[in-house]
C-alpha positions as CSV (number, residue, x, y, z in Angstrom):
1,M,0.1,-0.2,0.1
2,R,1.5,3.5,-1.0
3,T,2.2,5.8,2.2
4,I,0.6,9.1,1.4
5,K,2.2,12.3,3.2
6,K,0.4,15.5,3.2
7,I,2.7,18.7,2.7
8,G,1.9,22.4,3.7
9,L,1.7,25.3,1.2
10,F,5.3,26.5,2.1
11,T,7.1,23.2,1.2
12,L,4.8,23.2,-2.0
13,I,5.8,26.6,-3.0
14,I,9.7,25.7,-2.6
15,L,9.0,22.5,-4.5
16,I,7.5,24.3,-7.3
17,N,10.2,26.5,-7.8
18,I,12.9,23.8,-7.6
19,G,11.0,21.3,-9.8
20,C,7.6,22.1,-11.1
21,R,8.7,24.7,-13.3
22,N,10.8,22.0,-15.1
23,S,7.2,21.0,-16.6
24,S,7.6,20.9,-20.5
25,Q,5.3,22.5,-23.1
26,S,4.2,19.0,-24.0
27,K,2.7,18.5,-20.7
28,V,0.5,21.7,-21.1
29,A,-0.3,20.5,-24.4
30,Q,-1.2,17.0,-23.2
31,I,-3.5,18.9,-20.5
32,Q,-5.4,21.0,-23.1
33,T,-5.9,18.1,-25.6
34,K,-7.9,16.3,-22.9
35,G,-11.0,18.5,-23.7
36,Y,-11.2,20.4,-20.5
37,D,-12.5,24.0,-20.4
38,S,-9.8,25.3,-18.1
39,T,-7.4,24.3,-15.5
40,E,-6.6,25.8,-12.4
41,E,-3.7,25.3,-9.8
42,T,-4.5,24.1,-6.5
43,N,-2.3,23.8,-3.3
44,D,-2.8,19.9,-2.9
45,W,0.0,17.6,-3.6
46,Y,1.7,14.6,-2.1
47,I,4.4,12.3,-2.3
48,D,4.1,8.6,-3.0
49,A,6.1,6.0,-1.8
50,D,9.0,6.2,-4.3
51,G,9.5,9.8,-3.1
52,N,7.8,11.3,-6.2
53,S,5.8,14.2,-5.5
54,K,2.7,15.3,-7.7
55,T,0.7,18.4,-7.9
56,L,-2.9,18.6,-8.5
57,K,-4.9,20.9,-10.8
58,L,-8.5,21.4,-10.8
59,V,-10.1,21.2,-14.2
60,R,-13.5,22.1,-15.5
61,A,-15.5,20.7,-18.6
62,N,-19.1,21.1,-19.4
63,G,-20.1,22.8,-16.3
64,K,-18.3,19.9,-14.1
65,I,-15.3,19.8,-12.1
66,G,-12.5,17.0,-11.9
67,F,-9.0,16.7,-10.6
68,I,-5.7,15.9,-12.5
69,Y,-2.2,15.7,-11.9
70,E,0.3,18.2,-13.3
71,N,1.5,15.7,-15.8
72,G,-2.2,15.4,-17.1
73,E,-2.8,12.3,-15.6
74,E,-6.6,11.9,-14.6
75,L,-7.1,11.4,-10.8
76,F,-11.0,12.3,-11.2
77,P,-12.8,13.1,-14.2
78,C,-15.2,16.1,-14.4
79,I,-18.3,14.7,-12.7
80,F,-18.7,16.8,-9.5
81,D,-20.8,19.6,-9.4
82,S,-19.2,21.1,-6.6
83,V,-16.1,20.7,-4.4
84,V,-15.6,22.6,-1.0
85,D,-11.9,23.9,0.0
86,A,-10.2,23.5,3.4
87,E,-11.8,26.9,4.5
88,N,-15.0,25.8,3.9
89,Y,-15.9,27.9,0.6
90,A,-17.6,26.2,-2.3
91,Y,-15.8,26.1,-5.9
92,G,-18.6,25.4,-8.2
93,N,-20.7,26.3,-10.9
94,V,-22.8,29.5,-9.6
95,N,-25.1,31.3,-12.2
96,G,-22.9,30.2,-14.9
97,K,-19.6,31.5,-13.2
98,Y,-17.1,29.8,-11.2
99,V,-16.2,30.9,-7.6
100,R,-13.2,29.9,-5.9
101,T,-10.6,31.2,-2.9
102,N,-7.3,29.8,-3.9
103,K,-7.1,27.3,-1.0
104,G,-6.5,23.8,-1.0
105,Y,-9.3,21.2,-1.1
106,F,-7.8,18.2,0.3
107,S,-7.0,17.5,3.9
108,R,-7.5,14.1,4.8
109,C,-10.4,14.3,2.1
110,A,-12.3,16.5,0.2
111,K,-16.0,17.3,0.3
112,V,-17.6,17.2,-3.3
113,K,-21.1,17.1,-4.6
114,K,-22.3,14.8,-7.5
115,D,-25.5,14.6,-8.7
116,G,-27.1,17.0,-6.1
117,K,-25.4,14.9,-3.4
118,W,-22.4,15.0,-1.0
119,G,-19.6,12.3,-0.6
120,L,-15.9,12.5,0.3
121,I,-12.9,11.5,-1.8
122,N,-9.2,11.5,-1.1
123,I,-6.1,12.2,-2.8
124,E,-5.4,8.9,-4.3
125,G,-8.4,8.9,-6.1
126,K,-10.7,6.8,-3.9
127,V,-14.4,7.5,-2.7
128,I,-14.4,7.6,1.0
129,I,-18.0,8.3,1.6
130,S,-20.8,7.7,-1.2
131,F,-22.5,10.4,-2.6
132,N,-25.9,9.8,-0.6
133,Y,-26.1,12.8,1.6
134,D,-27.6,16.4,1.8
135,D,-24.7,17.6,3.9
136,I,-21.4,16.5,5.4
137,Y,-20.5,18.1,8.7
138,A,-17.4,20.2,8.8
139,F,-15.1,20.2,11.9
140,D,-13.5,23.8,12.4
141,Y,-10.4,23.6,13.8
142,K,-10.5,27.7,14.0
143,K,-13.0,27.6,17.0
144,T,-10.8,25.2,18.9
145,S,-7.4,25.1,20.5
146,R,-6.5,22.3,18.4
147,M,-4.7,24.5,15.7
148,E,-2.7,21.6,14.0
149,G,-3.4,20.6,10.4
150,P,-5.9,22.3,8.3
151,Y,-8.7,24.5,9.5
152,I,-11.4,22.5,8.0
153,E,-11.9,18.5,8.4
154,Y,-14.7,16.3,7.4
155,L,-13.5,13.3,9.5
156,D,-13.5,13.7,13.2
157,Y,-10.2,14.0,15.3
158,D,-9.4,10.6,15.3
159,G,-10.0,10.2,11.4
160,K,-12.3,7.5,11.5
161,T,-15.7,9.0,11.3
162,A,-17.7,11.7,9.3
163,I,-21.3,13.0,10.4
164,V,-23.9,13.1,7.3
165,K,-27.1,14.4,6.9
166,R,-30.2,13.0,5.0
167,D,-33.8,14.2,5.1
168,G,-32.9,17.0,7.8
169,K,-31.3,14.3,10.3
170,W,-27.8,13.8,10.9
171,G,-26.1,10.3,11.3
172,L,-22.7,8.7,11.4
173,V,-20.5,6.9,8.5
174,N,-17.1,5.2,8.9
175,T,-14.2,5.6,6.5
176,K,-15.2,2.0,5.1
177,D,-18.5,3.8,3.9
178,E,-20.6,2.1,6.5
179,V,-23.4,4.0,8.1
180,F,-23.3,2.7,12.0
181,A,-25.9,5.2,13.1
182,D,-28.8,6.0,11.0
183,C,-29.8,9.7,9.9
184,V,-32.0,10.0,13.1
185,Y,-30.4,12.5,15.0
186,D,-30.9,16.5,15.5
187,E,-27.3,17.1,16.3
188,F,-24.1,15.9,17.9
189,S,-22.1,17.5,20.6
190,I,-18.7,18.1,19.1
191,P,-16.4,20.1,21.4
192,E,-12.7,20.6,20.2
193,V,-13.3,18.7,17.1
194,Q,-13.6,15.4,18.6
195,L,-16.8,13.0,18.4
196,F,-16.1,10.4,20.6
197,Y,-14.9,10.9,24.4
198,E,-14.0,7.6,26.3
199,K,-15.7,5.9,23.4
200,R,-19.0,7.6,23.9
201,A,-20.6,10.4,21.7
202,A,-23.6,12.7,22.8
203,A,-26.5,12.9,20.6
204,K,-29.8,14.8,20.4
205,K,-32.9,13.0,19.4
206,D,-36.4,14.9,19.7
207,G,-35.0,17.7,21.6
208,L,-33.3,15.7,24.3
209,W,-29.7,14.5,24.5
210,G,-28.4,10.9,24.9
211,F,-25.3,9.0,24.4
212,L,-24.0,6.5,21.7
213,N,-21.0,4.0,22.1
214,E,-18.5,3.6,18.9
215,K,-20.8,1.1,17.2
216,G,-23.4,3.7,17.4
217,N,-25.6,1.8,19.7
218,P,-27.5,4.2,22.6
219,I,-26.2,3.7,25.8
220,S,-28.6,6.0,27.7
221,S,-32.0,7.0,27.2
222,F,-32.3,10.3,25.1
223,I,-33.7,12.3,28.2
224,Y,-31.2,15.0,29.0
225,E,-31.6,18.6,28.5
226,A,-28.2,19.5,28.3
227,V,-24.8,17.8,28.3
228,G,-21.5,19.0,29.8
229,G,-18.8,19.5,30.7
230,Y,-18.3,23.0,31.3
231,S,-15.3,25.1,32.2
232,L,-16.5,27.9,34.9
233,E,-15.0,30.9,33.5
234,T,-15.6,30.2,29.9
235,P,-19.0,28.4,29.9
236,Q,-18.6,26.5,26.5
237,S,-18.4,22.5,26.2
238,I,-15.0,21.2,26.8
239,S,-15.6,17.7,26.8
240,I,-18.4,15.0,27.0
241,F,-17.0,11.9,29.0
242,Y,-14.1,12.8,31.4
243,G,-12.8,10.4,33.8
244,G,-15.5,8.0,33.1
245,L,-18.2,10.5,34.0
246,A,-20.7,12.8,31.7
247,V,-22.2,15.9,33.4
248,V,-25.7,16.3,32.2
249,K,-29.1,18.3,32.8
250,K,-32.4,16.8,33.5
251,V,-36.0,18.4,35.0
252,G,-33.6,21.8,35.2
253,K,-30.7,20.2,37.6
254,W,-27.3,19.0,36.8
255,G,-25.8,15.4,37.7
256,A,-23.6,13.0,36.1
257,I,-23.8,9.4,34.4
258,D,-21.4,6.9,34.0
259,L,-20.1,5.1,30.8
260,D,-22.8,2.7,30.8
261,G,-25.5,5.4,31.2
262,K,-26.1,4.5,35.2
263,E,-26.9,7.8,37.1
264,I,-24.0,8.3,39.5
265,I,-24.2,11.8,40.9
266,P,-28.0,12.8,41.7
267,F,-29.4,15.4,39.7
268,I,-29.8,18.2,42.5
269,Y,-27.1,20.9,41.5
270,D,-27.8,24.2,39.6
271,F,-24.0,23.5,38.1
272,I,-21.4,21.2,37.8
273,S,-18.1,21.7,35.9
274,S,-16.3,19.2,34.1
275,F,-14.6,16.2,36.0
276,T,-11.2,17.0,34.8
277,S,-9.9,15.8,37.7
278,E,-11.1,13.8,40.7
279,T,-13.3,16.7,41.6
280,A,-15.6,19.2,39.9
281,I,-17.1,22.7,41.1
282,A,-20.7,22.7,41.9
283,Q,-23.4,25.0,42.9
284,K,-26.5,24.4,44.6
285,E,-28.9,27.0,46.1
286,G,-26.7,29.6,45.2
287,K,-23.5,28.4,47.1
288,W,-20.4,27.0,45.7
289,G,-17.9,24.1,46.7
290,Y,-16.3,21.1,45.2
291,I,-17.6,17.4,44.9
292,N,-16.0,14.2,43.9
293,K,-17.1,11.8,41.4
294,K,-19.4,10.0,44.1
295,G,-21.2,12.9,44.8
296,E,-19.5,13.6,47.9
297,E,-18.8,17.2,49.1
298,V,-15.0,17.7,49.4
299,I,-15.0,21.5,49.8
300,P,-18.5,22.3,51.4
301,L,-21.0,24.1,49.2
302,I,-21.0,27.4,51.4
303,Y,-19.0,30.0,49.5
304,D,-20.6,32.9,47.3
305,E,-17.7,32.3,44.4
306,I,-15.2,29.7,43.9
307,K,-12.3,29.3,41.3
308,W,-10.1,26.4,40.0
309,F,-7.2,25.0,42.0
310,E,-3.6,26.2,41.0
311,L,-0.2,25.8,43.1
312,G,-2.5,23.5,45.6
313,L,-4.7,26.5,46.5
314,C,-8.4,27.5,45.4
315,P,-9.7,30.8,45.7
316,I,-13.1,31.6,47.6
317,R,-15.3,34.3,48.4
318,K,-17.6,34.7,51.2
319,N,-19.3,37.5,52.7
320,G,-17.7,40.0,49.8
321,L,-13.8,39.0,51.0
322,W,-11.4,36.6,49.0
323,G,-9.3,33.5,50.7
324,F,-7.7,30.6,49.8
325,L,-8.3,26.9,50.4
326,N,-6.1,23.7,49.8
327,E,-7.5,20.7,48.3
328,K,-8.5,19.3,52.0
329,G,-10.7,22.2,52.1
330,E,-8.4,23.7,54.8
331,L,-8.3,27.6,54.7
332,I,-4.3,28.5,53.8
333,V,-5.0,32.4,53.1
334,P,-7.4,34.0,55.5
335,I,-10.7,35.5,54.1
336,M,-9.4,38.9,54.3
337,Y,-9.0,40.4,51.0
338,D,-11.2,42.6,48.7
339,D,-10.4,41.3,45.4
340,I,-7.9,39.0,43.4
341,L,-6.5,39.8,40.2
342,V,-7.3,37.2,37.5
343,S,-5.3,37.0,34.1
344,E,-6.8,37.9,30.9
345,E,-5.6,34.9,29.3
346,V,-7.5,31.9,29.2
347,S,-5.2,28.9,30.6
348,V,-4.7,25.3,28.9
349,D,-6.8,23.9,31.3
350,G,-9.9,25.9,30.5
351,G,-9.6,28.0,33.6
352,L,-8.3,31.6,34.2
353,W,-5.1,31.9,36.2
354,F,-4.8,34.1,39.2
355,F,-1.3,32.6,40.2
356,S,1.5,33.7,37.8
357,Q,4.5,31.8,36.4
358,D,6.5,33.6,39.2
359,G,4.2,32.1,41.8
360,L,2.4,35.3,42.8
361,C,-0.8,36.5,43.3
362,A,-2.2,39.9,43.1
363,V,-4.7,40.9,45.9
364,K,-6.5,43.9,47.2
365,K,-6.8,45.0,50.7
366,N,-8.1,48.1,52.3
367,G,-8.5,49.6,48.8
368,K,-5.0,48.9,47.7
369,W,-3.1,46.3,45.8
370,G,0.0,44.1,46.6
371,L,1.3,40.6,46.1
372,I,1.5,37.5,47.8
373,D,2.9,34.1,47.2
374,N,0.9,30.8,47.9
375,E,1.8,31.0,51.7
376,N,0.6,34.5,52.1
377,N,3.8,35.9,52.5
378,I,3.5,39.6,51.2
379,V,5.7,40.2,48.3
380,V,4.8,43.8,47.4
381,D,3.2,45.9,50.0
382,F,-0.4,46.8,49.7
383,E,0.2,50.8,48.4
384,Y,-0.7,50.6,44.6
385,D,-3.8,51.4,42.8
386,G,-3.4,48.9,40.1
387,I,-0.5,46.1,39.3
388,K,-0.1,44.4,36.2
389,F,1.6,41.1,34.9
390,T,3.6,40.7,31.6
391,T,2.7,38.0,29.2
392,S,4.5,36.4,26.5
393,G,1.9,34.1,25.4
394,L,-0.7,31.5,26.9
395,D,1.8,29.3,28.8
396,D,4.2,32.7,30.2
397,W,2.9,35.2,32.2
398,R,4.3,37.0,35.1
399,Y,4.3,39.7,37.5
400,F,7.9,40.5,37.3
401,S,9.7,40.8,34.0
402,D,13.5,41.3,33.6
403,G,13.2,42.3,37.5
404,F,10.6,45.0,37.3
405,L,6.8,45.3,38.0
406,S,4.2,47.5,36.5
407,V,2.3,49.6,39.2
408,K,-0.4,52.3,39.6
409,K,-0.4,55.3,42.0
410,G,-3.5,57.6,41.4
411,K,-3.9,57.9,37.8
412,F,-0.4,57.1,36.9
413,W,1.9,54.3,36.3
414,S,5.6,53.2,36.7
415,V,7.7,50.3,37.5
416,I,9.2,49.3,40.8
417,N,12.1,46.4,41.2
418,K,11.8,43.5,43.7
419,D,12.7,45.8,46.7
420,G,10.4,48.0,45.8
421,L,12.5,50.8,44.4
422,N,11.6,53.2,41.7
423,K,13.3,55.2,39.3
424,I,10.7,56.2,37.0
425,P,8.5,59.0,38.2
426,F,4.8,58.0,38.3
427,E,3.5,60.1,35.4
428,Y,2.6,57.9,32.6
429,D,-0.6,56.8,31.4
430,D,0.5,53.5,31.0
431,V,3.7,51.4,30.9
432,E,4.7,48.0,29.1
433,I,8.2,46.2,30.4
434,W,10.2,46.0,27.3
435,S,13.4,43.9,27.5
436,E,16.7,44.2,29.3
437,G,15.3,46.6,32.0
438,N,13.9,48.9,29.5
439,V,10.4,50.4,29.6
440,C,7.9,51.4,27.1
441,I,6.1,54.7,28.5
442,K,2.6,56.3,27.2
443,R,1.6,59.4,27.4
444,N,-1.3,61.4,25.4
445,N,-1.8,58.1,23.2
446,K,2.0,58.2,22.3
447,W,4.6,55.7,23.2
448,G,8.3,56.2,23.9
449,L,11.0,54.1,25.7
450,L,12.9,54.5,28.8
451,D,15.9,52.5,30.6
452,S,15.6,51.5,33.9
453,L,17.2,54.5,35.3
454,G,14.5,56.5,33.8
455,K,16.9,57.9,31.0
456,Q,14.9,58.2,27.7
457,L,15.8,56.1,25.0
458,V,13.1,56.6,22.4
459,P,10.9,60.0,22.1
460,I,7.1,59.8,22.8
461,E,5.9,59.8,19.7
462,H,5.2,56.3,18.6
463,K,1.6,54.9,17.9
464,N,2.1,51.7,20.1
465,A,4.6,50.2,22.6
466,M,5.9,47.4,20.0
467,D,6.8,50.5,17.6
468,A,9.1,52.3,20.5
469,G,10.7,49.3,21.4
470,N,11.6,48.0,17.8
471,F,12.3,51.5,16.6
472,N,15.2,51.5,19.7
473,Y,16.2,47.9,18.7
474,K,16.8,49.1,14.8
475,T,18.6,52.2,15.8
476,N,21.1,50.1,17.7
477,N,21.3,47.5,15.2
478,K,22.0,49.5,11.9
């Protein structure tokens, strides 16, 4: 069996430059003598087991679409009404005009229409899913954290299943073109472009949810109003089954079932998060806490607000003040703070960070902000009207960067070092810690750059901090 390897656009461009430009005029003539109305370049190609690369062209004849190789060898004759590219834009005959978006069409397969029905084909010239369906679901990677591969796929994340539509209902077909769940369902829940979680899929039928196994057989009744789990700060589905349990809603309350559809946690909760560990956040009668997979309260549901565990601590709010518990429910940081600062970045586990990568948390006391560590040691005194963290991406945000912290007094910002010392006056509308101890400063919507002692390196005349910092770099590296 030939091994097929999908290659990206940039590699394609390189190979076109070093190889495909050698295509002879005879090849062009060969293509034209096929009787096609026109040919179009695509971004689709592959390398076979012998190391030979072949680029695909889209061809048109008599209002139909097909695919050929660059040497004129036919992959698919002109039999298709339409084809959808990897960005989900149709390429077909629309009112006598062809429409395209200059994207590739093949990921693991391509979605094409023949005689008014949709199917899937692959780059080896095989029909993967027969042309029997009114639609085929597009798994959109742009709406997930899984950005590898193409933006649009027509097989699930595991590459085994397509979701197909017939007569207004959805069903499941495998890559052997076998229907294993009839088209009787209103929809499927597909968080993170994955259909099956722990060999279970959530499907809606007649307005209510239930679960199927990998053979397409129901393992629960279709009696649930909603399926989870959900992240507390970002209320969107992040999984179906997680750790052997699925969070589901019945008669207005949340509970959980196991892989066999047995109800494990009673339906008494107003909210349950996903069981991403052995515990989940739960709410009942307006109060928050944690429960385990047996439905037992491991942190009593007595708090007005609660968040995820970080560094072994969980923030809780009660009677308007914040403190921190450990995983045993013991109070480690007294409930004494007016507020805690939560990062604006969503963390990789779906929650929001409050402890930075340097192990610090910004808390507010008596109207002023300071920093504490996870043992409630005061790292920065409570004397500031604002504190900012510095981030270089989702996995790296910290309060101190290059030894400096952005702080605010009154309406203006400056920076301090770890000893609380300040060499830059509080007279700027904003500050951004740049690099090597340099600080971008903002005044009247313009940015400049100072060194750590307050000496001006770049005048305050740039439209953003990035421009000011880069101007200094370019000036010093001419």
